[in-house]
C-alpha positions in Angstrom: 150.3 54.1 163.3 146.5 54.0 162.8 146.0 56.0 166.0 148.5 58.6 164.9 146.9 59.3 161.6 143.6 61.0 162.9 145.7 63.3 165.1 148.0 64.2 162.2 144.9 64.9 160.0 143.4 67.1 162.6 146.7 69.1 162.9 147.0 69.5 159.2 143.3 70.7 158.9 144.0 73.2 161.7 147.0 74.5 159.8 144.9 74.8 156.6 142.2 76.8 158.5 144.8 79.0 160.0 146.2 79.9 156.6 142.8 80.9 155.3 142.0 82.9 158.4 145.3 84.7 157.8 144.2 85.4 154.2 140.9 87.0 155.4 142.5 88.9 158.2 145.3 90.4 156.1 142.7 91.9 153.7 142.1 94.7 156.3 145.6 96.2 155.9 145.5 99.9 156.5 146.5 102.6 154.1 149.5 103.4 156.2 150.9 99.9 155.5 150.4 100.4 151.7 152.2 103.8 151.8 155.1 102.3 153.8 155.4 99.4 151.4 155.5 101.7 148.4 158.0 104.0 150.1 160.3 101.1 150.7 160.7 100.7 146.9 162.4 104.2 146.8 164.6 103.7 149.8 166.8 100.8 148.6 164.6 98.1 150.1 164.7 99.7 153.6 161.4 100.2 155.1 160.8 103.6 156.8 160.3 103.7 160.6 156.8 102.7 161.4 154.7 103.4 164.4 153.6 100.6 166.7 150.8 98.6 165.1 147.4 99.6 166.4 145.6 96.6 168.0 142.5 95.7 166.2 140.8 94.2 169.3 140.7 90.7 167.7 143.4 88.6 169.5 143.5 86.1 166.6 144.0 88.8 164.0 146.6 90.6 166.1 148.5 87.3 166.6 148.4 86.6 162.8 149.6 90.1 162.0 152.5 89.8 164.4 153.4 86.4 163.0 153.4 87.5 159.4 155.3 90.7 160.3 158.0 88.6 162.1 158.5 86.1 159.2 158.3 88.7 156.4 162.0 89.8 156.7 163.0 86.2 156.4 161.1 85.8 153.1 162.3 89.2 151.9 166.0 88.2 151.9 165.8 86.3 148.6 165.2 87.6 145.1 162.3 85.3 144.7 160.3 87.2 147.3 160.7 90.5 145.4 159.6 88.9 142.1 156.7 87.2 143.9 155.6 90.5 145.4 155.6 92.1 141.9 153.5 89.2 140.5 151.0 89.6 143.3 150.7 93.3 142.5 150.2 92.5 138.8 147.6 90.0 139.7 145.7 92.5 141.9 146.2 90.4 145.1 146.8 92.6 148.1 149.0 90.0 149.9 152.6 90.0 151.1 154.9 87.5 149.6 155.2 85.7 153.0 151.4 85.5 153.3 151.1 84.0 149.8 153.8 81.4 150.5 152.1 80.4 153.8 148.8 79.9 152.0 150.3 77.8 149.2 152.3 75.7 151.7 149.2 75.2 153.9 147.1 74.1 150.9 149.8 71.8 149.7 150.2 70.1 153.1 146.5 69.6 153.6 146.0 68.1 150.1 149.1 65.9 150.6 147.7 64.7 153.9 144.4 63.8 152.2 146.3 61.7 149.7 148.4 60.2 152.4 145.3 59.1 154.4 143.5 57.9 151.3 146.3 55.6 150.0 148.1 54.9 153.3 151.6 55.7 152.0 153.8 58.8 152.4 154.8 58.6 148.7 151.3 60.0 147.8 152.1 63.0 150.0 155.3 64.0 148.3 154.1 65.4 144.9 151.2 67.3 146.3 153.0 70.4 147.6 155.0 70.6 144.3 151.8 70.4 142.2 150.1 73.0 144.4 153.1 75.3 144.0 153.0 74.9 140.2 149.2 75.5 140.2 149.7 78.7 142.3 152.0 80.0 139.6 149.4 79.2 136.9 146.7 80.9 139.0 148.8 84.1 139.3 149.4 84.2 135.5 145.7 83.7 134.9 144.9 86.6 137.2 147.5 88.8 135.6 146.2 88.0 132.1 142.6 88.8 133.2 143.7 92.0 134.8 145.7 93.1 131.8 142.7 92.3 129.5 140.4 94.4 131.7 143.0 97.2 131.7 143.2 97.2 127.9 139.4 97.2 127.6 139.2 100.4 129.7 142.1 102.0 128.0 140.3 103.6 125.1 137.8 105.4 127.3 140.5 106.4 129.7 142.6 108.1 126.9 139.5 110.0 125.9 139.1 111.2 129.5 142.8 112.2 129.5 142.3 114.1 126.2 139.2 116.0 127.6 141.1 116.9 130.7 143.9 118.4 128.6 141.4 120.3 126.5 140.0 121.7 129.7 143.4 123.2 130.5 144.8 120.7 133.0 148.4 119.5 133.0 149.1 115.9 132.1 149.8 115.1 135.8 146.5 116.7 136.8 144.7 114.7 134.0 146.2 111.5 135.4 144.8 112.4 138.8 141.4 113.0 137.2 141.5 109.5 135.7 142.4 108.0 139.1 139.4 109.6 140.7 136.8 109.0 138.0 137.8 105.7 136.3 137.0 102.3 137.5 139.4 99.5 138.6 141.9 98.2 137.6 142.9 101.2 135.5 142.0 103.7 138.3 144.3 101.8 140.7 147.2 102.0 138.3 146.8 105.8 137.6 146.3 106.4 141.4 149.6 104.7 142.1 151.3 106.7 139.3 149.9 109.9 140.8 151.3 109.0 144.2 154.7 108.3 142.6 154.6 111.8 141.0 153.7 113.4 144.3 156.7 111.7 145.8 159.0 113.3 143.3 159.2 110.7 140.5 159.2 112.2 137.0 156.1 111.8 134.9 157.9 109.7 132.3 159.3 107.3 134.9 155.9 106.9 136.5 154.4 106.0 133.1 157.2 103.6 132.4 156.5 101.9 135.8 152.9 101.5 134.7 154.0 99.9 131.4 156.3 97.4 133.3 153.4 96.5 135.6 150.8 95.9 133.0 152.6 94.7 129.9 150.0 96.3 127.5 151.1 97.1 124.0 148.3 99.6 123.6 149.4 101.5 126.7 153.0 101.3 125.7 151.9 103.0 122.4 150.2 105.8 124.4 153.2 106.3 126.7 155.6 106.5 123.7 153.4 109.1 122.0 153.3 111.1 125.2 157.0 111.0 125.7 157.7 112.0 122.1 155.2 114.9 122.4 157.0 116.1 125.6 160.3 116.3 123.7 159.2 117.7 120.3 155.9 119.4 121.3 152.6 119.3 119.5 148.9 119.0 120.3 148.8 116.1 122.8 145.0 116.1 123.1 144.7 115.5 119.3 147.3 112.8 119.4 145.5 111.0 122.3 142.2 111.2 120.3 143.8 109.4 117.4 145.4 106.8 119.7 142.1 106.2 121.5 140.3 105.6 118.1 143.0 103.1 117.1 142.9 101.2 120.5 139.1 101.1 120.4 139.1 99.5 117.0 141.7 97.0 118.2 139.6 96.1 121.2 136.5 95.7 119.0 138.4 93.4 116.6 139.8 91.4 119.5 136.3 90.9 120.8 135.0 89.7 117.5 137.9 87.3 117.2 137.3 85.9 120.7 133.6 85.4 119.8 134.4 83.6 116.6 137.0 81.3 118.2 135.1 80.7 121.4 133.9 77.3 120.3 137.3 76.2 119.2 138.9 77.4 122.5 136.2 75.6 124.5 136.7 72.4 122.5 140.4 72.6 123.1 139.9 73.0 126.8 137.5 70.0 127.0 139.8 67.8 124.9 142.7 68.7 127.1 141.0 68.2 130.5 138.8 65.2 129.7 141.5 62.5 129.7 143.2 64.0 132.8 139.9 64.1 134.7 139.0 60.6 133.6 142.4 59.3 134.8 142.1 61.0 138.2 138.5 59.6 138.5 139.7 56.1 137.9 142.7 56.6 140.1 140.5 57.5 143.1 137.4 55.4 142.5 139.0 52.2 141.1 142.7 52.1 142.2 143.0 48.4 141.3 141.7 49.0 137.8 144.2 51.9 137.2 147.1 50.2 139.1 148.8 48.7 135.9 149.3 52.2 134.6 151.5 53.3 137.5 153.0 49.9 138.5 154.2 48.6 135.2 156.8 50.1 132.8 154.4 49.9 129.9 151.8 51.9 131.8 154.3 54.7 132.5 155.3 54.7 128.8 151.6 55.0 127.8 151.0 57.8 130.3 154.1 59.7 128.9 152.9 59.3 125.3 149.4 60.4 126.3 150.7 63.5 128.2 153.0 64.4 125.2 150.1 64.1 122.8 147.9 66.3 124.9 150.5 69.0 125.2 151.1 68.9 121.4 147.4 69.1 120.6 146.9 71.9 123.1 149.8 73.9 121.6 148.4 73.4 118.1 144.9 74.5 119.1 146.2 77.6 120.9 148.3 78.5 117.8 145.3 78.3 115.6 142.9 80.3 117.8 145.5 82.9 118.8 145.2 85.6 116.1 147.4 88.7 116.4 145.8 92.1 115.5 
């Protein structure tokens, strides 16, 4: 058994490196792949006929591309793959659902192998892939929140740019194209995608609603509602957008002031939440015999459960205090 463990560790490390190489290699996806993926959303999930993939000249990259293309239909059969693909888009990660699953699985297996080799029991391996899967979901939500916040911070200036384009005599669709060319990410990426949808024949209102669904921004939803009402009843859209831009800028300014005032409380809450968890993990790895009663006795499990519940309640209370709606 002891001779088998080094070989197993080497295989697992090789799988981990393969997953990360796949992540790096797939970042070079061509624009044709992106267009084909977007067209599939309007063809009932059926991808249009694609030409044979052009070889990159790198055998490893070509092999990885062929492998991910082969397993992607298998992952795409379930509803979870579609939701995961949407979450990856909202998080700004240009990865396929199959690629993300492979990366998460590879990291979970490698970390589980480290725990297995450290404690010499397969039981230590079992929870690691589950924990990594949960952590990947938390990471995606964090990326989505950060991207939405960046989107909202750019929204006021973007609406002013839309208003100026309308005052110059452009149509609303042309004004959206102007934003896609002159704004900065992530808002330029969203307007560029909406512009391509309009070019494919999607109505302007539907393209705007798709942007609302992807970004979940109340400020942008307010702007889209105002635009849709103006398209029905008429009016000076440029003046309406100027008023909305002023309102959104004031909300962003107030949000910034609130985050500055509550920064100390939020940091204290994070430290108070993570400190006992970090200390427990430190003792678990450095002094397993000292921490053993907590996981080998019933009273220890009860104490850990009470501590986890107390941490969750305290975190929820702190978040409720520092989260102020504007």
